Structures are given as structure tokens and as C-alpha cells.
C-alpha positions, 0 to 999 in steps of 0.5 A, spaced: 500 500 500 505 504 501 509 503 495 502 504 491 501 511 494 508 513 493 508 511 486 501 515 485 504 521 488 510 521 484 506 520 478 502 526 480 508 530 481 511 529 475 505 531 471 505 537 475 512 539 473 510 537 465 504 541 465 508 547 468 514 547 463 509 547 458 506 553 460 512 556 461 514 554 453 507 556 451 508 563 454 515 564 451 512 563 444 507 568 445 512 573 447 516 572 442 511 572 436 508 578 439 515 582 438 517 578 432 510 581 428 511 588 431 507 593 427 512 599 424 509 606 424 505 608 418 511 612 415 515 606 415 510 602 411 509 607 406 516 608 405 517 600 404 511 600 399 514 606 395 521 603 395 520 595 394 512 595 392 507 590 395 512 584 397 510 580 403 514 582 409 516 576 413 518 580 419 518 587 422 523 588 428 524 594 432 531 595 433 534 598 440 536 604 437 528 605 434 529 603 427 525 598 424 528 592 420 524 589 415 525 581 412 522 580 406 523 576 399 526 580 393 526 577 386 526 570 390 532 572 395 531 574 402 533 581 403 533 586 409 531 593 409 532 598 415 528 604 416 528 610 421 521 611 425 520 617 420 520 612 414 527 614 411 531 608 408 538 607 412 540 601 408 538 595 404 541 589 403 541 581 401 540 577 408 
């Protein structure tokens, strides 16, 4: 009887540990996806469209200096373009 109780307690503890780990991983994924899909200011979006057309941006990232970087495809090749928050192009290059 003691062994059965011990085994049951161990299983419950293991289950709670796995459930907690899954919650932590899930929360980290949600936080990452929110930052990865940030929306830049309208001036940046307009500037990107005027320079690169209506190509699909895979990811917008806001850099620590306030600039915005777009990751997109251009002629089938991965590119990056960096803009100021006012929409001025800082640089563009193949990724």
C-alpha cells in the first residue's frame, strides 16, 4: 500500500512539473511572436511600399536604437531593409 501511494504521488508530481514547463514554453512563444510581428509606424510602411512595392514582409523588428528592420523576399532572395521611425531608408541589403 505504501509503495502504491508513493508511486501515485510521484506520478502526480511529475505531471505537475510537465504541465508547468509547458506553460512556461507556451508563454515564451507568445512573447516572442508578439515582438517578432511588431507593427512599424505608418511612415515606415509607406516608405517600404514606395521603395520595394507590395512584397510580403516576413518580419518587422524594432531595433534598440528605434529603427525598424524589415525581412522580406526580393526577386526570390531574402533581403533586409532598415528604416528610421520617420520612414527614411538607412540601408538595404541581401540577408
